[in-house]
N, C-alpha and C positions, 0 to 999 in steps of 0.2 A: 681271585683274579680270573682264575682258569676257567673256573664251572661260570662265571661270566660272558667273561670271549667266546669260550665255547656255542654260549648261548644266543650273546652279538652276530656270530659268524651265522648262523642259521636266518636271522633274519634281517640281514643284510646292515648289521649294527654300526659301520666305519662309514654309512652316509648322514651329513645333515639334513634335516627336518624338520621345516617350519612350519606353524601355522599362519597364512599371509594377514589373518586379520589379528593376532598376537590371540596369547594362550586364555585371554578371558572369552575366546570364544568358544572354547573348550567346557568352558565352564557355564555359559548358556545353552549351550548344547545337552549337559548333562542336566541341567533345571528344566530343561524345555522333556525333556524322557520320563523325568522325575513327574512332573506336575499330568503328563500325563495318563497317568493307573494312577493318579490321585494322590501324592505325596504333598504333605504340607511341611512348608520349608519354614524354621524359622531364623532370619540373618541374626546376627550381633546379639544373641544368645549364649553365655560363656558356662559351660558345664562345667562343673566343679564334681559331683562324684554319681556316683554306679553305685546303687544297692541291687542287685542283681540274685540273693538270695532265693527269691522264692519269685515265680511269675503274677503278674506282670511286674517286669523288671523296673525298676524308679529312678530317672532321670534328675539329678537335681540341679538346677541354672538356679542365676542370679535373676531371677524374672516368675519363678516357682518352677512347681515339679511336673515331669511328665513320664505316663504311665505305656512301657512297650512290652509285646513276645517277645524282641529281639533285638540288644543294642548292636550292631557295630561302630567300632571304635577306628576313626581315620588320624588320629591326632600324630604329629610325626615324632620321631623314636625319643627327639631333644625334648620336647613337652613333656612325655611319657617319663622318660628319664627324671626329669625333673621337676616328677609330682605333682604335674600339672592338672588330674586329675584323682581322684578318691576311688575303692573299688569297697562293695563291702559284698561277700567278703572277699579277699585278697587268692588270684589266683597264682598261684604259686608260682608252676610251671611259666605263667606270662612272663611275670615278673622276673625270674629267671633270666627268662630269653631278653627281656629287655634290657637286662642290666649287661646282659655280654655284647650286644647290640653298640656301635659308635654313632656318634652326629660326626661328619666333617663339616669344617669351617672352608664358605665361601667367601669370596668379596669379589663383583664383578663391578667394572664401570664400563658403560655404552656411550658411548662420544659418533657425535654427530656432528658432521663438518659440509659445508659450503661446496666444497669440491674437494677430488682425491689428491694425496700430495705422496699415495705409495705406490707402487710401480705396477702390480697386480691388482684389476681390481677383485677377485676373492681369490684373494691368496691359498683357500685351506688355514691350515695352524703355524705358526711362528711360535718357537720354544725359545725365550729369549736368556741372559744371565741375569737380566733384572731382577735388582733385591726384593723389590716389590710386586711387582708385575710381572711371571715368566713365562706366560703365554696368551697370546693374540690371533683373535682370525677378524677376517673381513667377512661383510654381509652382501650377499649378491644381489641384494634390493634399495643399496642407495652405496652412498657416502659415510657409512658405520664404521666404525672399530671398535673392537670389544677385548678390555685387558680382565685375563683372570688372576686370580689370586689366590691357593689354595694347601692346605694341611696348613704348616709351620709358617709359612708365607702369608695366610688367608689370616691365621690367628692375629699374626703382627699387625695387617693391616686393617682390621677388625677393631681395634686399639685406638681406630685414629677418627676424626671427625669428617663428615665430608667433604669440605672444600681442600682438607690436607689430605684426603687420598685422591681427590679427583688432581691436583696440582702434579701429585708423583705418578698418576696419569699419564700427564701430557708430559711432563719431562720423559717420560719411559718412551711415547710415541716420536720424542723428535729424537732421543738417542738410537734409537730402533732404525727409524725411518729417513735418517740424516737430514731434517728438517728443523728452520731454525725453531726455537721456542715462541717468539713471538708474533712469528708466523701462524701456528699453530692457533693458537688462542684466538687471534684475529679470526682462523677458518670457520672456528668450534661455536654450532648452532643450539648443540642442547646436550647436557650430560644426567646422565641417570646412573645413581650407584644403588647397589644393592648388597645389603649386611647382612644376611637372614640369622648371623649370633645373637643380634639384638632384637630379633623378634619374637617377642613373648609367646606367640603364636607360631612358633618353627625352633626355635633355639638350636641354629643349624641350618646344614644348606639339604644334606642328605645323608643316610645313613649308611655305612659300611659294616663289611665282617671284619673282624679279629681273629688272630691265630686263636683257633681251638673252637670257634661259636661257628662255625659253616650251620649247622643241623638247628640255631636257635631261630629263623627265620619261618621255615619247615612248622616250630614246636607254636609261632605266634601264629600261623598263618591257617592252626585247627581249631576248630570250636570249641568253645567251652560251657559243658553240660547244653549246648545246643541252646542258652541265650545271648552268651559274650563270643562278638565274633571281632576279630581285627582286618583291618588291612589296610592299606597303603605300597609305597617303595617296598618298603622292610618286609613284607612280608610276600612276595611274590615268587612261587615257587621254581621259576626260569633265573633266578638269578638276577634279574634287571636292577639293582639294585640301583637306586638316585637318577629312576629314568622317570619320564612321565607317562609311557606305555605298561612300565613295570606299577605303577602306581593305578594305573585304566584296568586292568587285567585283572589285577587282585579282588 
């Protein structure tokens, strides 16, 4: 935590920064940059194994095998910990680093309303005592509230289906902002829920470093035999775990 906070202070990391067009635009930019240098992109292709014992390495997928001089693994820690990809041979030091890191569970509900019923348009963060969603924030772009549950609360919320989770968020908003629940339901325009723990391609929201594992991200960031490389927020050498800019920097 200390290393993360020190790194955040250097880049004004306490500010909330958003992409106006959504994070999809970040991916579109990455795609544009790749295509400009001739990268071939294959979407909807699930990789099951990487054989990197000799060059070229072989990447095994459900639609056939591909060869590559170098392989960059960007799967989330949750997927790697669950054995989502098989390596031949197994990079022992990398697997030990992966096992020592953990994946945080977060559930988030984004609520859009016809009109605002909270006093401050963009109030920053509120930490409540609600048993389901303890953290809330507003959005300067409109009448939007976000309810956030992480840690043990996130694990609890993640066990339930969307309708149940949405109802708990509306009840929390009613209690927190002193507005009647029927009126909140009436004002609701749209709602999106995000449960990354149930996503087979994520298996969690973002990585974090447990006690005595601070060197794991550095080990994971080191290349293996000039063939196999790992990237993503868990490998950021500035300890920006759980951030988009940490993932991009890696």
